[in-house]
C-alpha positions in Angstrom: -46.6 61.9 35.7 -47.1 64.8 33.6 -46.1 64.4 30.0 -42.9 66.5 28.8 -43.3 69.5 26.8 -42.0 69.2 23.7 -39.6 71.5 21.2 -38.3 71.8 17.7 -35.0 73.4 17.2 -34.6 74.4 13.6 -31.9 75.8 11.5 -30.3 75.6 8.1 -28.0 72.6 8.4 -29.1 70.8 11.6 -25.2 70.4 12.0 -24.3 72.9 14.8 -26.9 75.4 16.6 -30.1 73.0 16.4 -28.1 69.9 17.5 -26.5 71.6 20.2 -29.9 73.2 21.7 -31.5 69.7 21.2 -28.9 67.9 23.3 -28.4 70.6 25.9 -32.1 70.7 26.3 -32.7 67.2 26.5 -29.6 66.8 28.9 -30.6 69.6 31.5 -34.4 70.1 31.2 -36.1 67.0 32.0 -39.5 68.7 31.7 -38.7 69.1 28.2 -38.1 66.8 25.1 -36.2 68.4 22.3 -35.8 67.5 18.4 -33.9 69.1 15.8 -34.2 69.8 12.1 -32.9 71.8 9.1 -34.2 73.4 6.2 -31.4 72.0 4.1 -29.7 69.3 6.1 -26.2 68.5 6.2 -24.8 64.9 5.8 -23.3 64.9 9.3 -23.4 66.5 12.6 -20.4 68.9 12.6 -17.8 67.0 14.5 -17.1 70.0 16.7 -20.3 70.1 17.7 -20.0 66.8 19.1 -16.6 67.5 20.7 -17.8 71.1 22.7 -20.8 69.0 23.9 -18.7 66.4 25.3 -16.8 69.1 27.0 -19.8 69.8 29.1 -20.5 66.3 29.7 -23.1 65.6 27.0 -22.6 62.9 24.7 -24.7 63.3 21.6 -25.2 61.2 18.7 -27.9 63.3 16.5 -28.2 62.7 12.8 -29.3 65.6 10.9 -33.0 65.5 10.0 -35.3 67.6 7.3 -37.6 70.0 8.7 -40.5 68.5 6.6 -40.1 65.1 8.6 -41.7 67.0 11.5 -44.8 69.0 9.6 -47.3 66.6 10.9 -45.9 66.4 14.8 -47.4 68.6 17.4 -44.8 70.6 19.3 -45.4 73.0 22.6 -42.9 75.2 20.9 -40.7 75.5 17.6 -37.6 77.8 17.8 -35.5 78.7 14.5 -31.6 79.4 15.8 -30.7 81.1 12.6 -31.9 84.1 10.5 -31.8 81.6 7.3 -34.1 79.2 8.9 -36.3 82.1 10.2 -36.8 83.3 6.7 -37.3 80.0 5.1 -39.8 79.5 7.8 -41.6 82.2 8.2 -44.7 80.6 9.1 -44.3 77.0 10.6 -47.0 75.1 8.8 -46.7 72.4 11.7 -48.2 72.9 15.2 -46.8 74.7 17.9 -45.9 78.1 19.4 -43.1 79.6 17.1 -40.1 81.7 18.4 -37.0 83.2 16.5 -33.5 83.3 18.7 -30.5 83.8 16.2 -27.0 82.5 17.2 -24.1 83.0 15.0 -23.0 80.0 12.8 -19.5 78.7 14.3 -19.1 76.4 11.1 -18.2 79.6 9.4 -15.4 80.3 11.7 -11.8 80.3 9.9 -8.4 79.9 11.5 -6.6 77.5 13.7 -8.5 74.2 15.1 -8.2 76.2 18.3 -9.7 79.3 17.1 -12.6 77.2 15.2 -13.5 75.4 18.6 -13.5 78.6 20.6 -16.3 79.6 18.1 -18.2 76.4 18.8 -17.7 76.8 22.6 -18.9 80.6 22.4 -22.2 79.4 20.5 -22.6 76.5 22.9 -22.3 78.7 25.9 -24.6 81.2 24.3 -27.2 78.6 23.5 -26.7 77.3 27.3 -27.3 80.5 28.6 -30.6 81.4 26.6 -32.4 78.0 26.9 -33.8 79.1 30.4 -35.5 82.2 28.7 -36.4 80.2 25.4 -38.1 77.4 27.3 -39.9 79.6 29.9 
């Protein structure tokens, strides 16, 4: 049996984009084991993150984690998914090849609940569509 490759997704709050990338990778890419963290982690995963993942059949119970918690861990790949994290982590001090692939922050969407959910769905779908190339 071959060991799974590992990936760490980094963003600022670890409440939306990196959590989506972690959950989708773990649900749909059996050769990978994903983790996520933030440079300034939020207190909770954004409820709309959980909701839009459930809409595509992914149950996720992630908790925001600090990037520093993973410094001594080896990863095959470290992916920053927001520009702020990319700027704050220009050189990943942990082990692993580094890649940057930015997605808009759905938590910044304004308007009705439906309009905000649409922003979360759009980012979820962009992440899902990008993961095959990111993990290739």
